[in-house]
C-alpha positions as CSV (number, residue, x, y, z in Angstrom):
1,X,94.5,154.0,132.6
2,X,95.7,151.3,135.9
3,X,98.0,148.2,135.6
4,X,95.1,146.1,136.2
5,X,92.2,147.9,133.9
6,X,94.6,147.8,131.2
7,X,95.1,144.2,131.5
8,X,91.0,143.8,131.2
9,X,91.4,145.8,127.9
10,X,94.2,143.6,126.3
11,X,92.1,140.9,126.8
12,X,88.7,141.7,125.3
13,X,90.3,143.7,122.6
14,X,92.4,140.6,122.4
15,X,90.1,137.4,122.5
16,X,86.2,139.2,122.2
17,X,86.8,140.0,118.4
18,X,88.0,136.0,117.8
19,X,85.2,134.3,119.8
20,X,82.2,136.4,118.5
21,X,80.0,134.6,116.1
22,X,79.5,138.3,114.7
23,X,81.0,141.6,115.5
24,X,78.7,142.6,117.4
25,X,78.3,143.6,121.2
26,X,75.5,144.7,123.8
27,X,75.7,146.6,126.3
28,X,73.7,146.4,129.0
29,X,72.5,149.8,131.0
30,X,71.2,148.4,133.8
31,X,74.0,146.6,135.5
32,X,73.7,143.8,134.0
33,X,70.0,142.4,134.1
34,X,69.4,142.6,130.5
35,X,71.2,143.3,127.2
36,X,68.8,144.4,125.0
37,X,68.7,144.3,121.1
38,X,68.5,148.3,121.1
39,X,72.0,148.2,122.9
40,X,73.9,146.8,119.9
41,X,76.6,148.1,118.4
42,X,79.9,147.2,116.4
43,X,82.0,144.9,118.0
44,X,85.4,146.9,118.2
45,X,89.0,146.5,120.3
46,X,87.8,148.9,122.7
47,X,86.6,147.7,126.0
48,X,82.9,149.1,127.0
49,X,82.4,151.2,129.5
50,X,79.2,149.0,130.4
51,X,79.2,145.2,131.1
52,X,79.2,143.6,127.3
53,X,78.0,140.5,125.7
54,X,79.3,139.6,122.1
55,X,76.5,137.4,120.0
56,X,77.6,133.9,120.2
57,X,75.8,133.0,116.6
58,X,76.1,134.8,113.7
59,X,74.0,136.3,110.7
60,X,74.7,132.6,108.9
61,X,73.0,131.3,111.8
62,X,76.9,129.3,113.1
63,X,79.2,129.8,115.7
64,X,83.6,129.9,116.2
65,X,82.8,128.6,119.5
66,X,80.9,127.1,122.3
67,X,80.2,129.2,124.9
68,X,79.8,127.5,128.2
69,X,78.5,129.7,131.4
70,X,79.0,128.5,134.9
71,X,75.8,129.9,136.9
72,X,76.6,130.0,140.6
73,X,73.2,131.3,141.1
74,X,71.8,128.2,140.7
75,X,73.7,125.7,143.2
76,X,76.8,127.7,144.3
77,X,80.5,128.3,144.0
78,X,81.0,124.9,145.2
79,X,78.7,123.1,142.3
80,X,80.3,125.7,139.9
81,X,84.0,125.0,140.8
82,X,83.5,120.9,140.4
83,X,81.1,121.2,137.0
84,X,84.5,122.8,135.8
85,X,86.9,120.7,137.1
86,X,84.7,117.8,135.8
87,X,83.9,119.6,131.9
88,X,88.0,119.9,132.2
89,X,88.6,116.4,132.5
90,X,86.4,116.2,129.5
91,X,87.8,118.6,127.3
92,X,90.9,117.3,128.1
93,X,89.6,113.4,126.7
94,X,88.4,114.8,123.6
95,X,92.0,116.2,123.1
96,X,89.9,119.8,123.1
97,X,92.3,123.2,123.9
98,X,90.2,126.0,126.1
99,X,90.1,129.2,127.6
100,X,88.2,130.1,130.5
101,X,87.5,132.7,132.8
102,X,85.4,134.3,136.6
103,X,83.2,136.8,137.6
104,X,83.5,138.7,140.6
105,X,80.2,136.8,141.8
106,X,81.9,133.3,141.1
107,X,80.4,132.2,138.2
108,X,82.8,131.0,136.0
109,X,82.9,131.0,131.8
110,X,84.2,128.3,129.6
111,X,85.5,128.8,125.6
112,X,85.6,125.7,122.8
113,X,86.9,127.9,119.7
114,X,86.4,126.0,116.5
115,X,88.3,125.7,113.7
116,X,84.9,124.6,111.4
117,X,81.6,126.6,112.6
118,X,79.6,125.2,113.7
119,X,74.8,125.2,112.8
120,X,72.5,126.9,115.7
121,X,71.7,123.2,116.0
122,X,74.5,121.3,116.4
123,X,75.9,124.0,118.6
124,X,72.5,123.7,120.7
125,X,72.2,119.7,121.5
126,X,76.2,119.8,122.2
127,X,75.0,122.4,125.4
128,X,71.9,120.9,126.0
129,X,74.2,117.4,126.1
130,X,76.3,118.6,128.6
131,X,73.6,121.0,130.9
132,X,72.0,117.5,131.3
133,X,75.3,116.4,132.6
134,X,76.3,119.4,134.8
135,X,73.4,121.7,137.1
136,X,75.4,124.7,136.6
137,X,75.6,124.9,133.1
138,X,72.9,127.4,132.0
139,X,71.5,126.4,128.7
140,X,69.9,129.2,127.5
141,X,72.1,131.3,125.4
142,X,73.2,129.0,122.7
143,X,68.8,127.6,122.8
144,X,68.9,131.2,120.9
145,X,69.8,132.0,117.6
146,X,69.0,135.7,117.7
147,X,69.8,136.9,121.0
148,X,72.5,134.3,122.4
149,X,75.3,136.4,123.6
150,X,77.4,136.2,126.5
151,X,80.2,138.6,128.2
152,X,84.3,137.6,127.4
153,X,87.4,138.2,129.1
154,X,87.6,141.9,130.1
155,X,84.2,142.9,129.6
156,X,82.5,145.0,132.8
157,X,80.6,143.1,135.3
158,X,77.0,143.9,137.0
159,X,78.7,143.8,140.4
160,X,82.2,146.2,139.4
161,X,85.1,144.5,138.2
162,X,85.6,142.9,134.8
163,X,85.2,138.8,133.5
164,X,88.6,137.5,134.3
165,X,90.9,134.9,132.8
166,X,91.9,131.7,134.9
167,X,95.4,131.8,132.4
168,X,97.6,134.4,131.0
169,X,96.8,136.0,128.7
170,X,99.3,134.3,125.6
171,X,98.0,130.9,126.9
172,X,94.4,131.5,125.7
173,X,95.0,134.0,122.9
174,X,97.3,131.3,121.1
175,X,94.0,128.6,122.0
176,X,92.2,131.3,120.4
177,X,94.7,131.5,117.1
178,X,94.7,127.5,116.8
179,X,91.4,126.8,117.5
180,X,89.9,122.6,117.6
181,X,89.4,120.8,114.5
182,X,87.3,119.0,113.3
183,X,88.2,115.8,114.6
184,X,88.4,117.1,117.7
185,X,84.7,118.3,117.5
186,X,83.8,115.4,116.2
187,X,84.8,113.2,119.6
188,X,83.2,115.4,121.7
189,X,79.6,114.5,119.5
190,X,80.6,110.7,120.1
191,X,81.2,110.8,123.5
192,X,78.1,112.9,123.8
193,X,76.1,111.1,121.2
194,X,73.5,109.3,124.3
195,X,72.7,112.5,126.0
196,X,72.2,114.4,122.5
197,X,69.9,111.0,121.8
198,X,68.6,112.3,125.2
199,X,67.9,115.7,124.7
200,X,66.4,115.8,121.0
201,X,64.3,112.9,122.9
202,X,62.6,115.7,125.1
203,X,62.5,118.2,122.2
204,X,60.4,114.9,120.0
205,X,58.1,115.3,124.0
206,X,57.8,119.0,124.0
207,X,55.1,120.7,122.4
208,X,55.9,123.7,120.3
209,X,55.1,127.2,120.5
210,X,56.2,129.6,118.5
211,X,57.5,132.7,120.5
212,X,55.2,135.8,121.3
213,X,58.6,137.9,119.4
214,X,60.8,137.2,116.4
215,X,58.7,136.4,113.7
216,X,59.2,138.9,110.6
217,X,56.1,140.3,109.6
218,X,57.3,143.0,107.3
219,X,55.6,143.3,104.3
220,X,52.1,141.9,103.2
221,X,53.8,138.4,101.6
222,X,56.3,137.5,104.9
223,X,52.5,138.7,107.1
224,X,50.9,135.5,104.9
225,X,53.7,133.0,105.6
226,X,52.1,130.9,108.7
227,X,53.8,131.9,112.9
228,X,55.5,128.3,112.8
229,X,57.0,128.9,109.4
230,X,58.2,132.6,109.9
231,X,59.6,131.7,113.5
232,X,61.9,128.9,111.4
233,X,63.3,131.0,109.4
234,X,64.1,133.1,111.9
235,X,64.8,131.1,115.7
236,X,65.8,127.8,113.7
237,X,63.4,126.0,115.7
238,X,60.9,124.0,114.7
239,X,59.0,121.5,116.1
240,X,60.3,118.4,115.9
241,X,57.8,116.0,116.2
242,X,56.5,117.5,113.0
243,X,59.6,118.0,111.2
244,X,62.8,115.2,111.7
245,X,65.3,116.8,110.6
246,X,66.9,120.5,109.9
247,X,66.4,119.8,106.4
248,X,62.3,119.5,106.4
249,X,62.3,122.1,108.7
250,X,64.2,124.1,105.7
251,X,61.9,122.7,102.5
252,X,58.9,123.7,104.6
253,X,60.4,127.1,105.5
254,X,61.0,127.7,101.7
255,X,57.8,126.9,100.6
256,X,55.6,128.3,102.5
257,X,57.5,131.9,102.0
258,X,56.5,130.4,98.1
259,X,53.5,129.5,98.9
260,X,53.0,133.2,100.2
261,X,54.3,134.7,97.3
262,X,57.4,135.7,98.3
263,X,60.4,135.5,95.2
264,X,63.6,133.6,94.9
265,X,65.9,137.2,95.4
266,X,63.2,137.7,98.7
267,X,64.2,134.7,100.4
268,X,67.9,134.4,99.7
269,X,68.3,138.7,99.9
270,X,66.9,137.6,103.7
271,X,69.1,134.7,104.1
272,X,72.9,137.5,103.0
273,X,71.8,139.7,105.2
274,X,71.6,138.4,108.3
275,X,67.1,138.8,108.0
276,X,66.2,134.7,109.0
277,X,69.0,133.4,110.4
278,X,67.4,130.7,110.8
279,X,67.1,129.9,107.3
280,X,70.5,130.3,106.7
281,X,72.0,127.8,109.8
282,X,70.1,125.3,107.6
283,X,72.5,125.8,104.9
284,X,75.1,126.1,106.9
285,X,75.9,122.3,105.7
286,X,77.2,123.8,102.5
287,X,79.9,125.2,101.8
288,X,80.3,128.8,101.0
289,X,79.9,128.5,97.1
290,X,77.1,125.8,97.3
291,X,74.8,127.5,99.3
292,X,72.7,129.3,96.8
293,X,72.5,126.3,94.1
294,X,71.1,124.4,97.3
295,X,68.7,127.2,98.2
296,X,67.5,127.7,93.9
297,X,67.1,123.6,94.5
298,X,64.9,123.9,97.3
299,X,62.9,126.8,95.3
300,X,62.2,124.9,92.4
301,X,60.6,122.2,94.5
302,X,58.9,124.2,96.4
303,X,57.0,125.4,92.9
304,X,56.3,122.2,91.3
305,X,55.0,121.0,94.8
306,X,52.6,124.3,94.7
307,X,51.9,123.3,91.2
308,X,50.5,120.1,91.5
309,X,48.7,120.9,94.9
310,X,46.9,124.1,94.2
311,X,45.2,124.4,97.2
312,X,48.0,124.6,99.3
313,X,49.0,127.4,97.8
314,X,47.7,131.0,100.2
315,X,47.4,132.7,96.4
316,X,44.3,131.2,95.4
317,X,42.7,131.1,99.0
318,X,40.2,134.4,99.3
319,X,40.2,134.7,102.9
320,X,43.6,134.7,102.9
321,X,44.5,137.3,100.6
322,X,44.3,141.2,102.3
323,X,42.1,143.4,100.7
324,X,43.6,145.7,97.8
325,X,41.7,148.8,98.8
326,X,41.0,149.7,102.6
327,X,37.7,150.0,104.1
328,X,35.8,153.1,104.2
329,X,37.7,154.9,106.9
330,X,34.8,157.5,108.7
331,X,31.5,156.5,109.7
332,X,28.7,158.3,108.5
333,X,28.4,160.7,111.3
334,X,32.0,162.2,111.1
335,X,31.3,162.4,106.8
336,X,28.5,164.5,107.4
337,X,30.0,166.8,109.7
338,X,33.2,167.1,106.7
339,X,31.4,167.3,104.1
340,X,31.0,171.2,104.1
341,X,34.9,170.8,104.0
342,X,36.7,169.7,101.2
343,X,40.1,168.0,101.8
344,X,42.0,169.9,101.2
345,X,40.7,172.6,103.2
346,X,40.8,170.1,106.4
347,X,44.1,168.8,105.5
348,X,45.4,172.7,105.4
349,X,44.1,172.6,109.0
350,X,45.3,169.1,110.0
351,X,49.2,170.9,109.0
352,X,48.3,173.9,111.0
353,X,47.2,172.0,114.4
354,X,50.7,170.3,113.9
355,X,52.4,173.7,114.4
356,X,50.4,174.4,116.9
357,X,51.4,170.7,118.8
358,X,55.1,171.9,117.9
359,X,54.5,175.5,119.8
360,X,52.6,173.5,123.0
361,X,55.2,169.9,122.9
362,X,57.5,172.6,125.5
363,X,54.5,171.3,128.1
364,X,54.9,168.1,128.4
365,X,58.3,166.9,130.4
366,X,60.0,164.9,129.7
367,X,59.3,161.7,131.2
368,X,57.4,158.6,129.9
369,X,54.7,159.7,130.3
370,X,54.6,162.9,128.7
371,X,56.5,161.2,125.8
372,X,53.5,159.1,125.1
373,X,51.2,161.8,125.0
374,X,53.0,163.2,122.7
375,X,53.0,160.5,120.9
376,X,49.4,159.7,121.1
377,X,49.2,163.0,119.7
378,X,51.0,162.4,117.1
379,X,49.2,159.2,116.2
380,X,45.5,161.5,116.1
381,X,47.3,163.5,113.7
382,X,48.3,160.8,111.5
383,X,44.4,159.4,111.1
384,X,43.6,162.3,110.9
385,X,45.3,163.1,107.5
386,X,44.3,158.7,106.8
387,X,41.0,160.3,107.5
388,X,41.0,164.1,105.7
389,X,39.8,165.2,108.6
390,X,40.1,166.7,112.0
391,X,36.9,164.8,113.3
392,X,38.5,160.9,115.0
393,X,36.6,158.2,115.5
394,X,39.3,155.1,116.5
395,X,39.2,153.1,120.0
396,X,41.4,152.8,122.2
397,X,42.9,150.1,121.3
398,X,43.3,151.1,117.3
399,X,45.4,154.1,119.1
400,X,46.7,151.4,121.3
401,X,47.9,149.7,118.1
402,X,50.1,152.9,117.2
403,X,51.9,153.9,119.5
404,X,52.9,150.6,121.1
405,X,51.2,151.5,124.5
406,X,48.4,149.1,127.1
407,X,44.5,150.5,125.5
408,X,44.0,151.4,129.4
409,X,47.0,153.5,129.4
410,X,45.8,155.3,126.1
411,X,42.4,155.9,127.7
412,X,43.7,157.8,130.4
413,X,46.3,160.1,128.1
414,X,42.8,161.1,126.1
415,X,41.3,162.1,129.7
416,X,44.4,163.8,130.3
417,X,45.0,165.2,127.5
418,X,41.4,166.5,126.8
419,X,41.1,167.8,130.2
420,X,43.8,170.8,129.9
421,X,43.3,173.9,129.6
422,X,43.4,175.2,126.1
423,X,43.8,171.9,125.0
424,X,44.9,169.9,121.0
425,X,41.7,167.6,121.3
426,X,38.2,167.9,122.3
427,X,36.2,165.0,122.7
428,X,32.7,165.4,120.7
429,X,30.7,163.0,121.6
430,X,31.6,159.8,124.2
431,X,31.4,156.0,122.8
432,X,28.4,153.5,122.9
433,X,28.1,149.9,121.5
434,X,31.0,149.6,119.3
435,X,31.6,153.0,118.6
436,X,34.7,154.9,119.7
437,X,35.5,158.0,121.5
438,X,34.4,160.9,118.5
439,X,37.4,163.9,119.1
440,X,38.6,167.0,117.1
441,X,41.3,168.2,117.1
442,X,41.4,171.6,118.1
443,X,43.8,174.7,118.0
444,X,44.4,176.4,121.2
445,X,43.6,180.3,121.2
446,X,47.4,181.1,122.7
447,X,49.3,179.7,120.2
448,X,46.9,179.9,117.1
449,X,48.2,183.2,115.9
450,X,52.2,181.9,116.1
451,X,50.7,178.2,114.5
452,X,49.2,180.1,111.2
453,X,52.3,182.0,111.0
454,X,55.0,179.5,110.7
455,X,55.3,177.4,107.9
456,X,53.6,173.8,107.3
457,X,56.2,171.0,108.7
458,X,57.1,168.6,105.2
459,X,56.5,165.0,105.7
460,X,54.4,163.1,106.4
461,X,53.4,163.0,111.0
462,X,54.1,159.2,112.3
463,X,52.8,157.7,115.0
464,X,55.1,154.9,116.5
465,X,56.8,152.7,113.7
466,X,57.4,149.9,114.7
467,X,61.5,149.2,114.8
468,X,61.2,152.3,118.1
469,X,58.9,149.9,119.9
470,X,62.2,148.2,120.3
471,X,64.4,151.5,120.3
472,X,62.5,153.7,122.5
473,X,60.6,156.8,122.4
474,X,62.9,159.1,122.5
475,X,64.7,157.7,119.3
476,X,61.6,158.1,117.2
477,X,61.6,161.9,118.0
478,X,65.6,162.3,117.5
479,X,64.5,160.5,114.2
480,X,61.6,162.4,113.2
481,X,63.5,165.4,113.9
482,X,66.4,164.3,112.0
483,X,64.0,163.5,108.9
484,X,62.3,166.5,108.6
485,X,65.7,169.0,108.2
486,X,66.8,169.4,104.6
487,X,69.9,169.5,106.2
488,X,72.4,167.5,108.4
489,X,71.7,169.9,112.4
490,X,74.2,169.6,115.0
491,X,73.0,167.9,118.3
492,X,72.3,171.2,120.4
493,X,69.5,172.0,118.0
494,X,68.2,168.4,117.7
495,X,67.9,168.9,121.7
496,X,66.2,172.4,121.0
497,X,63.8,170.7,118.0
498,X,62.6,167.4,120.5
499,X,62.4,169.1,123.8
500,X,64.6,166.6,125.4
501,X,67.2,166.6,127.8
502,X,70.9,166.0,126.3
503,X,71.3,163.0,127.8
504,X,68.0,161.4,126.1
505,X,69.4,162.5,123.2
506,X,72.5,161.5,123.3
507,X,71.7,157.7,123.9
508,X,68.8,158.3,121.4
509,X,71.6,159.5,119.0
510,X,73.8,156.1,120.4
511,X,71.5,154.3,119.4
512,X,70.1,154.8,115.8
513,X,73.7,155.2,114.8
514,X,74.5,152.1,116.1
515,X,72.2,150.3,113.5
516,X,72.4,152.9,110.8
517,X,69.8,154.7,110.5
518,X,72.0,158.0,111.1
519,X,75.5,159.6,110.2
520,X,78.0,162.2,110.7
521,X,79.5,163.9,108.7
522,X,82.8,165.6,109.0
523,X,81.4,169.4,110.6
524,X,79.9,166.5,113.1
525,X,76.1,167.3,112.3
526,X,73.6,164.8,112.0
527,X,71.7,163.1,109.6
528,X,69.3,160.4,108.5
529,X,70.9,157.4,106.4
530,X,68.1,157.2,103.5
531,X,68.9,153.7,102.5
532,X,68.1,152.4,105.6
533,X,65.0,151.1,105.5
534,X,62.8,151.6,108.4
535,X,61.1,148.2,107.1
536,X,64.2,145.9,106.8
537,X,64.8,147.3,110.5
538,X,61.7,145.9,111.6
539,X,61.7,142.8,110.0
540,X,64.9,142.1,111.8
541,X,64.0,143.2,115.2
542,X,60.6,140.8,114.9
543,X,58.7,143.8,116.6
544,X,56.2,143.7,114.5
545,X,54.4,140.1,115.4
546,X,54.7,141.6,118.5
547,X,51.9,144.0,116.7
548,X,50.4,141.0,115.4
549,X,49.6,139.3,118.5
550,X,48.4,143.0,119.7
551,X,45.6,143.0,116.9
552,X,45.0,139.6,117.6
553,X,43.7,140.3,120.9
554,X,42.0,143.0,120.5
555,X,40.1,141.4,117.8
556,X,38.7,138.6,120.4
557,X,38.5,141.1,123.1
558,X,35.7,142.9,120.3
559,X,33.6,139.8,119.5
560,X,33.9,139.6,123.5
561,X,32.4,142.9,123.4
562,X,29.8,142.3,120.8
563,X,28.3,139.7,122.3
564,X,27.9,141.0,125.7
565,X,26.3,144.0,123.3
566,X,24.0,141.7,121.5
567,X,22.3,139.6,124.9
568,X,22.0,143.3,126.9
569,X,21.2,146.1,124.5
570,X,18.5,145.9,123.0
571,X,19.2,148.3,120.1
572,X,21.7,146.4,118.9
573,X,20.6,143.3,117.7
574,X,22.0,143.6,114.7
575,X,25.0,142.4,116.1
576,X,24.2,139.1,117.2
577,X,26.4,137.1,115.5
578,X,30.3,138.8,115.1
579,X,31.2,137.2,112.4
580,X,27.8,137.9,110.2
581,X,27.6,140.4,107.1
582,X,25.6,143.1,108.7
583,X,26.6,146.5,107.6
584,X,29.9,147.4,109.7
585,X,30.0,151.0,108.2
586,X,26.5,151.8,110.4
587,X,27.2,150.3,113.5
588,X,31.2,150.2,113.4
589,X,32.2,153.3,112.7
590,X,36.1,152.7,111.3
591,X,36.9,148.9,111.1
592,X,40.3,148.5,113.7
593,X,41.6,145.8,112.3
594,X,42.3,148.5,110.1
595,X,43.4,152.6,109.4
596,X,45.9,152.8,112.5
597,X,46.7,149.5,112.5
598,X,47.5,148.8,109.0
599,X,49.4,152.5,108.8
600,X,51.6,150.3,112.3
601,X,52.4,147.8,109.1
602,X,53.6,149.4,106.2
603,X,54.9,152.8,106.9
604,X,58.2,152.9,106.0
605,X,60.9,155.3,105.7
């Protein structure tokens, strides 16, 4: 390591752990363009080889420092330097101490360490107020509790080089070891009082829209909470026109959780584990020992409110209660085809088909298209197990939910799969009206004998479980291989089983290990960590809100399609009103809202 690289490594090791809101860092594998959540790692003193940004906020919704990012792409380097000089003068007038670095592209970062951590709302107010003063200051890192992150001194830069300190490391380390006191924080807020009030007023004028990502819905209970409540619990953002303070928003979330059927321990766990950092930030005003007692008081108030207002409790509203038993998952036509076969016989056939799938997977290249087709086949296999039939009549949209793909992409993959010589799936009947295409799992003749000789694979076959929408298809296949192995296996064996390249396997192993989904034993073999819940990780990532959005979009599209049919196809007069209670089982086939969609929400480790 050169002297320059060593200096940057020392800066990273000394400053990054003390500035970060939590010991987590995100890597950018696309030259600094994005810092995706799936590439988040435990923060160590070793400087990463990729551009790396530390998390600004902790799992409790507070931060240890204010991160000011002056972006040269907004108004040029000269404007950045003018804004930085102005902020330095302001900080000096408030008695504050700060750390400064600069990027190879002319951007500048200013870090203001704090002796006492401040909440997400407090930090956001101050940074938004400063952003209204200084044009080149990027406010977004402090506006996102879940994804706010920034490169610190010593981090590699996307254009080559590193984030370089504009002061000596000794001076910077002294600042971070003796951070700014509460009196300095109060002085900064007092001087910005007018701008903070203006920033809050601006939020009052803006309409609040729940984001498309982030709201947890990992269980049926949390799924009953409104999107706004889930969004507040996760992100700490709320409609300022409806809730005047953090305390009001906090009580609303607690009431929503109680009404949805959660227990106090469920909420407490989500706060302590960092699943709901937004709600945790609302309690940060209390000392650490008083936060749980405050939560219990709020819980008692929520229960009292629900007892006095029983109609506001969703558990008393039958319309909002999810059915406890699934509707029929097969159309009468399919039942007729399978009537001569027992469910056990069908499951035996499906398990033999899974052997055939294993034997044929080498034909699908290690590419995005090949991986997607492998996942579509798994979705069909899981659907067959669910219905105890080799005949599958799920629409493209249901399979899209189960695979994380767009329904048009699913259609193209199905056409390609059934068009192969010796295909694994055969089109039996083309869909009509509201009925989907009818497919049949097929064991190709060229692998039939070998598939029948192989032992059946243990465990379930899964489509794309929600957590892997964030972590990626290679991670899903690697996890599946480890999950089905009775003993830990080496990397070479994972490459053989998954049919992935060694590079793809190594990257997937790195991602899975970073989220404690797998571990490596002393003999260097890999195994699944059984204690890590895929449901809880999916809730942490917020990916199930994306699934909910997809389901809602599909529901609207089906209503539009049925209305078109009612006007243009005279043979389906029963569908004049899609909302009416008419015999769905005769015209609809398997309900799209259930089966594969329900499977996506309930699949877990």
